[in-house]
C-alpha positions, 0 to 999 in steps of 0.5 A: 513543549516537545512531545517527541524528538529523535536525535542523530538516528542512524541505521545500518545493515552490516556495513551498509548504511540505510539511514544517515543521522536524522533528527526531528521534533514533533510539537503539539498541534503541528503535524510532521510529514516525512515524504520520500521514495520507496526504500528511502528509509521512511519506515525504518525511521518510524520503526527506530522511533517505536523500538520495533526495527527488525532484528539484524539492523543496528540503530544508533541515536536517542529518542525522547517520548514525553519525559522518557529519554531512550537509547534507540538501541534499547528496544525493550525500553519502548514496549511499556510506551506502546499504545499508551504514549505512542502508537503506530498505524502500520504500513501493512495491516496484515502484520498488525491484525490477528488473522484469527480474530474478527475486526470488531473484537480486535478494536474492542480489545485495544479499548479494554486492555489499553484504556481499561474500559469495561467489556461492553463499553469497549465493544460499543466504542469499537462499533462507533470507531468502525462506523466512523470509518464506514465499516459498520458491516465489518465488525464480525468479519475476519481480516481475510474477508476484507479488502486491503483498504478496509483492513487498513481502516480496521488497523487505524481504528485499533491503533487509535483505540489506546488514546496515545498522545503521539501517533505515527501513521506509516503510509496510512492511505495506501490502496485507498480511493480519494474519498477514503484518503480524505476521510483518513486525513481528516481522522488523523487531524482529529487525532492531532487535535485530541492527542497532540502529536502526529507524524505521517510517513507517506509518498502521497503528495495529496495526503501531504498537502492535506496534513500540512504542518512541517515536511522532511523529504528523504532520499536514500536515507538522507534528508534532502529538504525540510520546511513548511509543507505548503511552502516546500510543495509549492516551491521545492528547492531540491532537484529530487523534490521537484522530480517527485512532484513532476512525476504525478500521473496528471503529467503523464501522456495518455497511452496509445490504445492497442486494438484487439487482435485475435481471440481474447485471452480472457473475457467475462459475460454478464458477470455477477460476484458475491463474497461473504454473502455480500454482492459486489459485482453485477452484470459486468462484461469485458474482453481482454486481448493480448497486448492490451491493458484493462484498467479497473477502478472504483471505490474501496470494497466495490469488488475490484479484487474479486473481479480479478479472482474471478478472471483468474479462476479463483472465485466462482461467479454467482452468475454469468461466465468467464472464458479463458484462452484454451491454450493457457497453462495454469501458470500463464495466469498470474496475480500481483496481490494487493498486500504482497506481505501476505503472499511471501513466506515470512520465515524464508529469505526473499532470495530463497523464495525467488530461487524456488520460483525460478527453478520451478519455471525453468527461468534462464540463468541471470533472469532474477539479476536482470529483473532486479536491475530493471526494477531498481532493486538492490541485490542485497535485499534477497538476503532479507526476510519480507518483514525487513524490506519496505512495502514498496520494495516488496511490491516490486519483488512480487512483480519480479516473482510473477515475471519468472513464470512468463505469464500471458495474463497478469492481474495487477491489484494495486501494484503501485499503491506503496510506491512514490510517484517516481517509482510508480511511473517507472513500474507502470512504464514497465507494465506497458512494455510487457504489454507492448513488447511481450504481448501480455494481457494486463488487468491493472487495478488502481484507486487513482482514476487519472493513472487509469485514464493515462494507462489503459486501453479500456476501462472497467469502472465498478461501483456499488450502483453502476458498472461500465466498461469501455475506452477511456473516452467512453467511461466517465471516471469523474465519479470513479472514487465518489 
C-alpha cells in the first residue's frame, strides 16, 4: 500500500529548471528523508506535493494522495486534502502562524475546525499538545513573544492537530538545540506510528539518522543518491553526499583566538533581562572587541536573542548596563534575524529591498553583485519575493543586506540554522573573514555547541539556572543544550 506518490515532478521558473523529474513513494511505517543543500529544491518538491507552490513557478507531473490522483499543476484540487489527508510542518513558522492569535487558540482552532472537536475539548487537547512540546507557558503568548524555536514547536502542534495520515515536515528542527531536536524527531516518529506516512525534508544529518527509513539526496534539483538512510550515511557513494557528511562542524579546526585590543566595541556588566514578564538572563557580563567572535549558546528559549537585542539597544535591561563604543553610528550595529522571512517586506522583490538598502548606505556600485557571488547566490533570486526563495537563500540574502551597511558590530542570530553543512561551513568562514580582515566584532548565536567551540574567541553560555562567559577552554559546553 502506498500513501503518497509523486511521479515525474518538474518545476520551472521561466526558462530555468529548478527541479528535474523526481519520483518518490511513501509507504506506511517507513519514513522518507529528503536531504540536500540549501536551494537544492527540497522545499519546492514539498510544495509541489501539497499544491502550494508560489505563483509564477510552473510545475508538471502527478501526485497521488491515498485514492486521489492529482495533476501537480491543478493546485486548487489539493485544498480539500489539507489538514485532513496531508499536512505540512512548514520551514518558516512565521508564515504559518497568525500574528494576531495567541498560540493556544491557534492549535485549538485546528482541532475544532479540522477534527470537529467541541470548543472545550479542542482547548484541552491544545493545552496537552503544547505541554508535550515543553510549551505549557506559551498557551496565551502571541507568536512575536516566542523564540524562533518555540514558534516552530507551536507550528508543529497546529499542523498535527488535524490528524492527517500523511505528514510532510520541512526543516522541522531548524534553530532547535539538540535536546529539542531529539524531542521533535520522537514526535514525528510517533506521528508515523499513529498516522502512517512521514516525509522529512532536512539538511540536519543527525535528524536524518534519527528518522531512518529511506533517503533521497538532492543537489541542484536532481537526485544524486538514494537508498536506506542508515546505509547511505554510513557508506555514501556519491561525491556530493560524502562532502555533505564531511562538512560537519566536528571536522572543523578550532579558530585561532584573537586577543582583545583597544576599547571594547560593546560590553555588558551584570546584565539581567526579562521578556513578557519572564526573567531570561541574569548577571551576565561580557566584553567584545574589534575582530573578535563571541559565541552565544544555550537551550531554546533561554534568552539568546534577548541578549542580542540588549547589546544592540533594542531591549532595555532590567538590571545592569550595556555600553557601546562612543563613535558607533546607529547603522554600525546590525542584526541578522533568526527568522529572516519576518525581516523582509513580503510584497516587494528582494532586488528592490536590497537596492534601497544599498542606496541608503551609499554602497559602492557592484557591491551587491560581489556579495551575491561570495555567498553563492544566483542573481535571478533578486527578481523574486521572499516567499519564492528557500529559507537558506533568504538567510544568506539577510547577511548580504547587513553587509551593505558596513557594520562594526554584527549580532548573528542563528545565521546557519537553515543551511546545509557545506553552505554552513562557507558562511561561518565568511563571518570569520569579516572579523579577521575587516575587524568586525561579531556575536554568533548557535544551538550547536561544537560549531561555537570551533569558531568563537570567547563563549557566553546561557541557561535557565547558570550563565558563564570565557574562552572555549574555560566554558564547559557539554551541557549547553541539556
